[in-house]
C-alpha positions in Angstrom: 34.2 109.1 -71.2 31.1 109.6 -69.2 31.4 112.6 -66.9 29.4 113.2 -63.8 29.1 116.3 -61.7 28.1 115.9 -58.0 26.6 119.1 -56.7 26.1 119.6 -53.0 26.2 122.1 -50.2 29.7 122.7 -48.9 29.6 120.6 -45.7 31.3 123.3 -43.6 28.3 125.6 -44.3 25.6 123.2 -43.3 23.4 124.2 -40.2 23.8 121.0 -38.2 21.4 122.3 -35.6 18.5 121.8 -38.1 16.3 119.2 -36.5 15.5 117.7 -40.0 19.0 116.5 -40.2 20.1 113.1 -38.8 21.6 113.3 -35.3 25.3 113.1 -35.2 25.7 114.4 -38.8 28.8 116.6 -39.3 31.0 118.1 -42.0 33.7 115.3 -41.5 31.1 112.5 -42.2 29.7 114.3 -45.2 33.2 114.9 -46.7 34.0 111.3 -46.2 30.8 110.3 -48.0 31.7 112.6 -50.9 35.0 111.1 -51.2 33.5 107.6 -51.2 30.9 108.7 -53.8 33.5 110.1 -56.2 35.5 106.9 -55.8 32.4 104.8 -56.8 31.9 107.0 -59.8 35.6 106.4 -60.8 35.2 102.6 -60.2 32.6 102.6 -63.0 35.1 104.2 -65.3 33.5 107.6 -65.3 35.0 110.9 -64.5 33.6 112.4 -61.4 33.8 116.1 -60.5 32.4 117.8 -57.4 30.9 121.2 -56.9 30.2 121.8 -53.3 28.5 125.2 -53.1 27.8 127.8 -50.4 24.1 128.6 -50.1 24.4 132.1 -51.5 25.2 134.0 -54.7 28.9 133.0 -54.6 27.8 129.3 -54.5 25.5 129.9 -57.5 28.3 131.5 -59.4 30.6 128.6 -58.6 27.9 126.1 -60.0 27.5 128.1 -63.2 31.2 128.2 -63.7 31.5 124.4 -63.1 28.8 123.8 -65.6 30.4 126.0 -68.2 33.9 124.6 -67.7 32.8 121.0 -68.9 30.1 119.1 -70.5 28.4 116.6 -68.2 26.4 113.5 -69.0 24.7 113.6 -65.6 24.5 116.1 -62.7 23.6 114.5 -59.3 22.1 116.8 -56.8 22.9 115.8 -53.2 20.3 115.2 -50.6 21.5 118.1 -48.4 20.3 120.5 -51.0 16.8 119.1 -51.3 15.8 117.3 -48.1 15.8 119.9 -45.3 12.6 121.8 -45.8 14.2 125.2 -45.3 16.5 124.4 -48.3 13.7 124.4 -50.8 14.6 127.9 -52.3 18.3 126.8 -52.6 17.2 123.5 -54.2 14.9 125.3 -56.8 17.8 127.7 -57.7 20.2 124.8 -58.1 17.9 122.9 -60.4 17.2 126.0 -62.5 20.9 126.7 -62.9 21.5 123.1 -64.0 18.6 123.1 -66.3 19.7 126.4 -68.0 23.5 125.7 -68.1 23.5 122.0 -68.9 20.2 121.3 -70.7 21.5 118.0 -72.3 22.6 116.6 -68.9 20.5 114.1 -67.0 19.7 115.1 -63.6 19.7 112.6 -60.8 19.3 112.7 -57.0 21.1 110.7 -54.4 20.0 109.8 -50.9 23.5 110.2 -49.4 26.9 111.1 -50.9 27.9 107.4 -51.0 25.2 106.5 -53.5 26.0 109.2 -56.0 27.2 106.7 -58.7 24.0 104.7 -58.4 21.9 107.8 -58.7 23.8 108.7 -62.0 23.6 105.1 -63.3 19.8 105.3 -63.0 19.7 108.1 -65.5 22.4 107.2 -67.9 22.0 104.8 -70.9 23.2 101.3 -70.3 26.7 100.4 -71.5 
């Protein structure tokens, strides 16, 4: 079975005062999008796991643990980890953890939680 890991920042730790984020964005909306994204992964017959991390050493440890607990065909990195300009160091760290811990997994990027399955599908072999 194809297995997908969706990595994002734990919504409750996002700084919603950041002007680079869309107005009206909040943790509740992000959590709803994550649930929808996982449902769309499962609709494709894939197993979808999530790893919502805090932007600190504890979050990096959680990501390493998630990657060591299972073998993933694709790891999708959420937009919240890469789009806000001040998140660049966090994004770089996440990419490098994935690269080292899951070197055979494809890496994909979503534009919002709801299109996580589509992001993974772009990087996975057809069929």
